[in-house]
N, C-alpha and C positions, 0 to 999 in steps of 0.2 A: 722973302726975294733969298735970301741965299739958298734954303732948301729946294727951288728950282733950280738953280745954278747946280747943284752934287746932283739932283733928279739929272741934267742934261749931260752933264760930264761923266756919270756912270753909264745913260746911254748910249751917250759917244763911244765908252771904253766897252762896253759889250759889242757894239758892230764893231770894231777895230778887229778886235778878238775873233767873232766867227768870221769876219774875210780872210786874217791870218788862219783859222783854222780851216775854211776851205781849200786857200791856197795850197796849204800843205796836204791836205787828202789828194786834190788834184796833183800833185806833183808824186805824190806814191802812186795815184791811177797811171800816170805816165810811165814811172818805174815798170809795174807793173806790163801794160801794154808791151815797152821794149823786150822786156822778159818771154815775150810771147804767151801771157797767161791769157784764158780766154776771158772776150768780154761778160759773161756772165759772173764768172770768179773774180772778176774786179771789184764786178758791182755788190758780189756777196761781201766782198774784205772792206770795201770803200764806203758804202749805202751812196756810192752815187747815184744819179737816176741816169738810166741806158741811155735818152739822147747826149748826156753829157759827158756819159763814156765816148760812146760814138764819134761825138766833136774832136773828144780830144786826142782819139785814135787816129782821125782825119786828118787832124791837124798834124799831127806826126808822120803822116804818109801812109800808114796801115793800113786803111780800109780804100 
C-alpha cells in the first residue's frame, strides 16, 4: 500500500512541476511579446505551440 502512496505523491509532484514550468515559460513568452519579438522567434526560444503564443499575444492586446 505504501508504494502506491509514494507513486501517487511522485506523480502529483511531477504534475505540479510541469504546471510551474509551463507558467514560467508562458510568462517569458509574454515578456518577449511585450518587447516586440516576432511570433516565430518566441516559438523558437520557448518551444510553445504557435496557437498558444497567438493566444497570449491576443490577451496582451498585441494581435
